[in-house]
N, C-alpha and C positions, 0 to 999 in steps of 0.2 A: 552458549546454551543457557536458557532460563529455566527456573523451576516450574513456571507456569506451562511452558511448552512441553516439558518432560511429563508433568502430571496429565496434561491434556492428551498426549499421545498414548500413555498407558491406560488411562480411563476409557478412551475411545475404543482401543483394541480389546480390552477386557469386556466392555459392555457389548461389543459386536459379537465376541465369542460366546457370551452368555446367551444372546438371542439365538444364535445358531445351535447351541447346545439343546435348547428346548425342543427343537424339531428332530435333530439327529439322535440324541440320547433316547428320546421316547421310542423311536422306531427300533433302535438296537436293543433296548431293554425288553420291549414287548416280544421281539423275535427270540431273544434269549429265554424268556419265561416260557414261550410256546415250546421251544425245543426241549427244555427241561421238563415241562408238564407232560409232554407226549411220551416220555420214557416210562417204562414200568417202574414200580416202587423200588425194586431191588437195584435196577440199573441206575435210578436217580440217586439213591443213597451212595452207591459205589462211585458214581461220577462226582458228586459233591465232595466226598472224602478224598478222592484222588486229586481234585483241583486244590483243595485246602492244603493237602500234604505237599503238592508240587509247588505251590506258591511260597510256602513257609520253609521249605527244605534248604539247608545250607549248601547242597550240592550245586555245582555249576551247570548251566545249560539244562535246566529241567524243562520238560515239554510244556507244562502249563504256563510257565513264565514266557517261553518263546512264543506260545500261542497268543498270549496277551500282547506281546510286542507286535506280532503281525496284525492283531486286531487294532492296536493303536496306530499303526502305519496306515491301514485302510481307512480308519475313521478320520484321521487327520487329513488324508487326501481329499475326502469329501468336504471337510470343514474348510480347508485352505482354498478350495475352489470357490466357495461362497464368500470367503473373507478376502479374496484377491482385490476387489474394488477398494477396500479400506487402505491399500497401500498407494493409492493415487489421490488426485484432487487436492483438497486443502491440507492433507497430511504432509505433502511435499513442501509446504511453505512454513511449517513450524520451525522455530529456531532450535532444532535438535540435530545431532550428528547421525550419520548413516548407521553406526553401530547401535545407537539407542533406538532408532526406528526399526531396525531388524529385531532387536531384543523385544520390543513391544509387540511386534507381529508374532514372534514365536510364543510369547506368553498368551496372546489372544487365541492362537490356534490350540495351544496346550490346555487352555481353560475348557475347551470342548470335550476333554477327556475326563471330566469330573465324575461321570458315572463309572468309568472304568477304574478310576482311582478308588472310589468308594467300594466297588466290588473286590478289588485287590486287597484292600485293608480288611474287609469283612472275612475274606477267605484266609488271610494270614492269622487273624484272631481265632477263626474256627479251627485252623490247624494247631494252634497253640492250646486251645481248649481240649482238643481231642488227644493231646499228649504227644503230638508229632514234634520232631525237632524243628524249632522255629528260629530262624536266623534274623537278627535285626538288619543285616545287610539287604534282605529282601525289601524292607521298607525304604531303605536308602536308595535302592534301585528304582523305585516307583517314579519319583520326580525326574530322574535322569532319563528314563524311558520316555516319559511324556514330553520332555523338552527336546530330546533327540528326534522323536517321531514328528514333532511339530516343525523342527528345523529342517527336516527332509523336504517339506513341501512349501515352506514359506519362501516367497519370491526372493531370490538371491543368486549369486554366481554359482556355477556348477561345483566349484571346489568347496564352497561353504556347505551346500546341500550334501555333497559326498561325505564330508566329515561327519555331519549329523547322522546320515544313514548308516555309516559304519559303527557309530556309537550306540545304535539301538540294540543289536544283539550283545554287544559287550556289556552294556548296562543290565540287560536282562539276565546275564549270567550270575549276577549278585556275588561275584567273587572279588577279592581285594584287587588283583591285577586288572580284572575287567572293569570295575568301578573307576579305578585310577585312569585307565586308558580312555574310558568314556568321558570323564571330567576333562582330560587333556584335549580330546578331540573337540568337545563343545567349546572349550576356551579358544582353541585354534580357529574354530568356525566363527566365533564372535570377533576375534582379532581380524580375520580375513574380511568379514562383513564390513568392518570399519575402514578398511583400506580401499575397498572397491568403489568406483564411481560409475554411475549409470552412463555418463557421457563418454567414458573410455571403453565401453564395451565394443568388441569386435567379433564378427562372425568368422570362425575359422574356415579355411578352404577345405573342401572335400575332394579327394582324388576322383578322377573321372571314372575309374573302374567301380568305385563304391557308388557313385551317382547312378551309373547305368544299372548296377545291381539293385539299388533302391527303387528305380523305376519299375523293375519287374515284380517287386513285391506288392501285394494288394494292401498297402498301408492305408491309403485313403478310404477304401471300402471298410476295412476293419475299424478304423477310427469312427466312421459314420455309424456303423452298426453298434459299436460300444456306446456311443452317445445316445443312440436310440434306446438301448436297453436301460441306460441310466443306473440309478441305485438299485433297480430290481435285480441287477446281476449279483448282488450280495445274497440273494435267495437261491442262487443257481444250484448249490449243493445241498439244499434242504431235502429234496427227495432222496438223495443218496444216504443222508443221515437217518432217514426213516427206515431204510433197509439195513443199515449197518448195525443199529441197536438190536433188532431181533436176531440177526446173524451171530453177533457176539454172545448174546444170552443163550442161544441154542448150543453153541460150542462150550460155553462155560458151565452150563447146567446139565449136560449130557455126556456120557462116555461113548465117543465115537471112535471107530477105527481110523487109520490114516486115510483110507480111500473115502470114507464117509465125511471126514473133516474137509478133505479137498473138495468134495461135491458141495457141501454146505457153503464153503467160502466162495467157490466159483459161482454158485447160484446167487449169493448175496451181492457179489461184485458185478455180475452181469445185470441183475435187476437194478442196482444202484446206478450204474453207468447208463442204462437205457432210460431210466426215469429222469435223470439229469439232462440228457441230451434232448429228450422229448419236451421237457419243460422249457429249456432254452429256445428250442426251435419254435414252440408254440408262442412264446413271448415275443420272439423276434419277428415272427410272421404277423403278429397283431400290431406291434409298434413300428415296424418298418416294412410295410407291404411293398411289392414291386411298383415302381412309379415310372411314368413315361420319360421324365427328364434323365434318368440314369441311362437310357438307351442312346442318348446323344453323346455320352462320354466315351473316351477311347478304351472301353472295357468290353472284351468279347463275352459271349454268353458263358463259355467255359470258365473264364476268369471270374465272373460274378458268382457262379456256383462254387468254384474252388475257394473263393474268399469266405463264403458262408461255411464251407466245410472246415477251413482252417480255424475260423472263429469257434465252431463247436468243439474242435479238437483242443484248442487252447483252454477253453473254459473247463472242459472235462479232464484235462491233463492232471490236476492234483489228485484225482481219483485213482490214478495209476500207481501212486506210491505204495498202497497196501499190496499191490500185485507182486512186489519184491519178496513178500513172505510166502507166496504160492509157488508150487512147482512150475517149471518152465513151460510145460504144455498148457497148464491152466492159465498162466499169465499171458501167454501168446494168444490163447483163444479169446480172452476178454479184450485184448488189444485189437485183434482182428474184428471183433464185434463192434468196437468203438469206431474203427475206421469205416466199416460198412455203413453204420448209422450216420456217420458224419457226411458221407457222400450221397446217401439215399435221401435224407430228410430235406436238403435244399431243393431237390426236385419236387418233393411232396408239398413244400411250402408254396409253390407256384401254381396256384389254381384259382378258381373263381369264388372260393369261399371267403368269408370275412370274419374278423374277430378272433376270439380264443379257440373257436372250433375250426380254424382254417386247415389244420392238418387232416381232419376227417377221422372217423372211427376206424377205417381200415388201416390207416397208418399206425395207429396205436396197437391194433391187433397184430399187424405184421412185425412190429418192433418187439413186442412181448413174446411172440412165438420164436423169433430169432434168438432172444435172450434165453428162453427155456431150452431150445435145441442146443445152443452153445453150452449151457450148463450140463445137460444130460450127456451130450456127445461132443467132446472138444474138437473132434475132426470136422464137425459142421462148420466151425470157424474157418477152417482151411478153404472150404468152398466159398464162404462169404468173402474172405480176403482176396481170393483169385477173381471173384466177380466184381470187386470194387471198381476197377477201371471201366468196366462196362456200365456199371450203375452210374458212375460219374458222367459218362457220355450220355446216358439216358436223361440225367438231370439237366445237362446242358441243352439237349434237344427240347426238353420241356420248357426251358427258359426261352429258347428262340421262338417257340410257337405260342407263348403266352401273350395275351392282349392285356397291356397294362391298364387300359381304360375299361371300365365296366359300367354298363347301363343299369341303373337302379331306378325302378319305376317310381318309388316314393320321393325321389329327388326331382322329378319332372312333373309338369302339369299336363293337362289333357292335350295341349298342342305340341307336346314333346319339346317344350322350351324349359331350360333350367330355371328353377325357382331361386330367387335371391335369398 
């Protein structure tokens, strides 16, 4: 291994990461500023103080640090996808070892988290200025979180990426045992990366029962839909956040009875879930409209509709976590509303409209009315839940009767021939 090859590998990966950072960091920071700016002044001040105290606190497993760790994993996933070509081509002919090539790739992906590191440091300093207990271990955890998140997605064997993935929450804890375990796991990942050879890779056999079960899952349709959504999926929960802030302020600034608090929480949760599912369905219908080629694949109409319903449920599933703090009747009513919307909207997506207005105004009115009725009368959700199988069958029938091709007059000349 020569010094020239080592320097060339590190410089190339770091410069590639810097170029990717310019695009990804700008998008993420603008989104963060918009989310903070839309909050009322009191909520904004409370949010910033809570983030600063949570980052600087010496307590293990604070929510802000874990949130930043999740943000790092999502951001490095997008960055590693763009930096994947840098691990091929002329890089394979440099006189460097596999461990060095892997370490350079990890540093390149970790460099795309420069904006997150700067925000982490600013919040730590802010917590110290506000007089909150600030632990230096929180600053030590920052590079470990960045390196572990980058190692989770850098091309490597599964055992290397698994060690890096486990090290992320341990490093985010900022405790002495957690930091020691994270350093140990990262060292083990680096050691395993040096022992692995690309020519020795083998595909493990899968039992026939698992293969048949995998064929029944709509994995291909889900992957295709997720690729169609792209990075826009990061904005999926923005509508829910716009309803969560007023709900929290209403409860914090008013003295409600237990029933009134339950009503406000149920209303905020129902509107947040409805807005998120509507936004995802609208975006999916615009970026992945029904196309004729999908009819030639061995997917039935019911399976195509069910795949879209599963996708909507998966994207909206994080919104179900706050339901654990609601009474059982309220939580089940919001869950039934989510299931109803997930099986209803795939059918409404399949019509002759185009663009972001594909769902139509009546779909939005119907969904908002269902959310309001569920909030005011939880028993309404029981009716919606029982009607979900019938709604799924209606969506499948709409899929069968849909004509994938649509004649648009502006795309044809007077002789009804397609324009080039």
